[in-house]
N, C-alpha and C positions, 0 to 999 in steps of 0.2 A: 442627925446624920454625921457619921464619922468623917473626919477629914481624909484627904488623899494620903497625906504623910502617915497618919495613924494606920490606914489600911495597908500601905506599903510595908510599914514596920511589922505589922501583924503577919503578913504573908512571908516576909523574910525570916522572922522569928520562927514561925511554924515550919517553914521549909528547912531551915538550918538545924533545928533541934529535934524535929520529928524522926530523923534518921537514927538518933541515939536510942529511941524507944521502939524501933521496929525489930521484931523477932521473926525469923524465918523458920517456919515449922515444916520442913521437908519440901517446901515449894522450890521448884526449879528456878523461877524468875519472878521478879517484882519490879514495877516501874513507879517512879514518882516524877512530878514535874516541878522544877524550880522556875519561878518567874521573877524577873527583875525589870526595871524600867527600860533597859537596853534590849534584852532578848530573853527568850525562854529556852531553858535547858531541860533535857530529859535525863534522869538517872536510872540506869538499869542495874539491878542487883541480881546476880546469878549465884546459885548455891547448888553444888553438885559434888559427886564423889568420883575420884579417878582410881581405877582398879588396875594395878600392875601385877601381871602374872608372868613370872619367869620360870616357874617350875610346873611340872605336870604334863598332861596330854595336850592341852591347848594353850600354850604360852601366848601372851600378847606383847611381850617384850623379848626380842631376840638379840643375843649378843652377836655383833657382826665383826668386832675387832677384839682379838684376844692378845694378851701380852705374854711374853716368855715367862716361864716359871721363876727365873732369877730376879724379876722385877720386885722391888721393895714396896712400891705404891701401886695404886690402881689407875694412875694417870694414863689416859689413852684408851682405856676400856670403854667400848662404845656399844650402845644398844639402839636398834630400830624398833619403834613402838607403834602399836595400833590398839590402844587401850580403851575399854568402854568407860563412858561417863554415865553415871546413874543418878537418879533423884535421891536415893537413900543409900546408906552404907552397905546394905545387903547386895551381893553381886546379882541376885535375881530381881532386884527392884527395877523400876521403869528406866529404860535406856533413853538418855536425852542427847547423846552424841558420842563422838569418838575423839580421843587424843592421838594425833598422828604426827610422828616426827622422829627426832634423834635426841638422845641424851648420852653424854659422855663424861666420864670422870676427868676433871680438869684441875684438880688441886693435889699437890704433893703432901699437904699437911692435914687434910680432913676429907670428909666425904662430900666435896663440892662438885656438883654436876653443872655442865653447860647444857642448857635446854634450848632446843630449836624445835618448837612444838606448835601445831595448829590444834585448836579445839574446834572441831566441826560439829555444829549442833543440828539435831534432827527432830526437835520437838517444838510444838506450838508455833508461835509467831517467829521464832528464831530458826526454824527449819531452813537449811541452806545458808545460814550465816556462820561466820567463823571469826575467832580472834587468834592472833599469833603471839606467842611468847618467845622472847629471846633473852637469855641472860643466865646468871648464876642461880642455882638452886642449892642452898646450903642445907642438905638433907637432914642433918642432925639438929638443926635449930628447931625449937618448939613451934614457932610460926615463921613462915618465910614470905617475903614480899618480892614479887617479880613483876617485870614490866611487860605491858602489851605493846607490841610494835606495829601491828597492822590489824585492821578490822574489815569486815565485809558486810554487805547487805544491810540488815536492820541496825547494825551498830554504827553505820557511817552517817555523817562525819563525827569522829571522836575528838573530844577536847581534853579529857583527862581520864585516867583509869588506874586501878590498883587491883592486884591479884594477891590474895593471902592463901597460903596452903599450910595444912597441918596434918601430920600422919595420925590416923586413928587406929590403924592395925598394921603390924609388921611381923613376918615370921623369919625363921633362920635362913630361908632360901632367897629372901629378898622380895617375896610377894608382899604387896602392901595395898592399903586403901588410904587414900589421901583426900581430905575434905578441902574443897576450894570454895572461897567466897570472892566473887569478882564484882567490882563496882565500875561501871562505865558511865561517864558523863558525855553526852552527845547533844548536838543542837537539833 
């Protein structure tokens, strides 16, 4: 019979290092459980695609503040968005929620956006749950890390979280598809 210490070390080792070997194949969500002597934590991993459409018949991002033509930068240009979140990069793939909020250019030196955004989920056990992002989105960085500042329903209470975003498609009009990987640690 293995000792309690050996069992605890095995559980810790398995929990900590199993995350490095998990590959998400188009799944919208995945959960794992971390157990320690003091308490149990649940880790939820969400993987989805954010579709920004500013051009065409049915835009999902509308410019609400325009700057005068004399302006040298985009600072102040503001968009209201209601973008689809899908399970795969194709716009016709399964809808898992909506990104609703405001994004505004807030940098004079690059394409840095200020994002005030709710990701409202409509699929599976997360139907009716949401996470809110507030902060800088350095659009031209290969991978961006953003903070989750609020959660609701199935994500509550949250202890730690990280949001990683990466552009997978972009056209000359600003339409884009952004891949999101969100990890939420909650009790």
